[in-house]
TIKEDREN-650195 format. One line per 8 residues: number of its first residue (from 0); their letters; for each residue x, y, z of C-alpha. Coordinates in nm, 2 decimals, m for minus. Each point is the difference from the previous one (the first is absolute). Example, Ala and Ser with C-alpha at 12.3 -4.5 7.8 and 13.67 -1.06 7.14 Angstrom:
<mises>
0 = AS = 1.23 m0.45 0.78 ~ 0.14 0.34 m0.07
</mises>
This chain:
<mises>
0 = MKCAAPVI = 3.97 m2.73 m4.19 ~ m0.17 0.15 0.30 ~ 0.02 m0.17 0.33 ~ m0.31 m0.03 0.21 ~ m0.01 0.21 0.31 ~ 0.07 m0.20 0.31 ~ m0.30 m0.08 0.21 ~ 0.04 0.06 0.37
8 = VTRDLYHD = m0.18 m0.27 0.20 ~ m0.06 0.11 0.35 ~ m0.06 m0.25 0.28 ~ m0.37 0.10 0.02 ~ m0.05 m0.04 m0.37 ~ 0.17 m0.34 0.01 ~ m0.22 m0.12 0.29 ~ m0.32 0.13 m0.18
16 = LLNERSIT = 0.09 m0.19 m0.32 ~ 0.09 m0.31 0.19 ~ m0.32 0.01 0.21 ~ m0.21 0.05 m0.32 ~ 0.16 m0.30 m0.17 ~ m0.03 m0.21 0.32 ~ m0.38 0.07 0.01 ~ m0.04 m0.08 m0.36
24 = MGKYFIAW = 0.19 m0.33 0.02 ~ m0.18 m0.09 0.32 ~ m0.34 0.03 m0.18 ~ 0.12 m0.24 m0.27 ~ 0.14 m0.24 0.26 ~ m0.33 m0.01 0.19 ~ m0.19 m0.06 m0.33 ~ 0.24 m0.29 m0.08
32 = LLGVPVFL = m0.05 m0.15 0.35 ~ m0.38 0.02 m0.07 ~ 0.04 m0.21 m0.31 ~ 0.01 0.25 m0.29 ~ 0.21 m0.15 m0.28 ~ 0.35 0.15 m0.05 ~ m0.05 0.07 m0.37 ~ m0.31 0.20 0.08
40 = LVIIYFIF = 0.19 0.20 0.26 ~ 0.27 0.07 m0.25 ~ m0.25 0.13 m0.26 ~ m0.17 0.22 0.26 ~ 0.35 0.13 0.11 ~ 0.08 0.11 m0.36 ~ m0.34 0.15 m0.06 ~ m0.01 0.21 0.31
</mises>
């Protein structure tokens, strides 16, 4: 069995990933506040 090489996560990479995720989740949260049904948001999340 081969072990996967360790991934070095730098502070900048971590913040970039966290920021991208926050922006994505923020868009869905705003859509939810505007009245878009949750099941539709989940379907859109899995498609895109």
